[in-house]
C-alpha positions in Angstrom: -70.9 -16.7 27.1 -72.1 -17.8 30.0 -73.7 -15.6 32.4 -73.5 -17.2 35.1 -70.0 -18.0 35.0 -69.2 -14.6 34.2 -70.8 -13.2 37.2 -68.9 -16.2 39.6 -65.9 -15.0 37.8 -66.3 -11.1 38.2 -67.0 -11.8 41.7 -63.8 -14.3 42.1 -61.8 -11.3 40.6 -63.1 -8.6 42.8 -62.1 -11.0 45.8 -59.0 -12.1 45.3 -57.9 -8.8 44.0 -59.4 -6.9 47.0 -56.6 -5.1 49.1 -56.5 -5.4 53.0 -55.4 -7.4 55.9 -58.3 -9.3 57.1 -58.7 -10.3 53.1 -55.6 -11.5 53.2 -55.1 -13.4 56.6 -58.6 -15.2 56.3 -59.0 -17.4 53.0 -61.1 -16.5 50.4 -63.5 -19.0 49.7 -64.9 -18.8 45.8 -68.1 -17.0 44.9 -71.1 -19.3 44.2 -74.0 -17.7 43.5 -77.7 -18.9 45.5 -80.1 -21.2 43.2 -82.6 -18.7 43.2 -80.1 -16.1 41.6 -78.7 -17.9 39.1 -82.2 -18.8 37.8 -82.6 -15.2 37.4 -79.9 -14.9 35.7 -80.5 -17.7 32.9 -84.1 -16.2 32.6 -82.7 -12.3 31.5 -83.1 -11.8 28.1 -79.9 -12.4 25.8 -80.0 -9.0 23.9 -79.0 -7.3 27.4 -76.4 -9.8 28.5 -74.7 -10.7 25.0 -72.6 -8.6 23.0 -73.8 -8.7 19.3 -71.7 -6.9 16.9 -72.6 -6.5 13.3 -70.9 -7.2 10.4 -68.6 -4.4 8.9 -69.4 -2.7 5.5 -65.9 -4.3 3.2 -64.8 -4.2 -0.4 -61.6 -5.7 -2.2 -59.3 -2.8 -3.7 -56.9 -4.1 -6.1 -54.1 -2.4 -8.0 -51.2 -3.4 -10.1 -47.5 -3.1 -9.1 -44.6 -4.5 -10.4 -42.7 -7.4 -8.5 -39.1 -7.9 -8.1 -38.7 -9.4 -11.1 -40.1 -6.3 -13.0 -43.1 -8.1 -13.7 -46.8 -6.6 -13.5 -49.1 -7.9 -10.7 -52.1 -7.8 -9.7 -52.1 -7.2 -5.6 -55.4 -6.9 -3.8 -56.2 -6.0 -0.1 -60.2 -5.8 2.0 -61.4 -2.1 2.5 -63.4 -1.5 5.9 -65.2 1.1 5.3 
């Protein structure tokens, strides 16, 4: 996810959901970042700003069951551990 658009969306969402007469009466402009703040966000290390999920361990477990005609069939499913 782009860091700049995430921060802008977050600020815009907070501004739109804020309750109050002053905010409801005045038109709310979209939050824009100053160029120096945008450059600082783009220079931030990616490992602290974006989420990475490691792969889960999995294996296939099979069992033999009978189908609706009485025939034996193998049914396999993936199990995460």
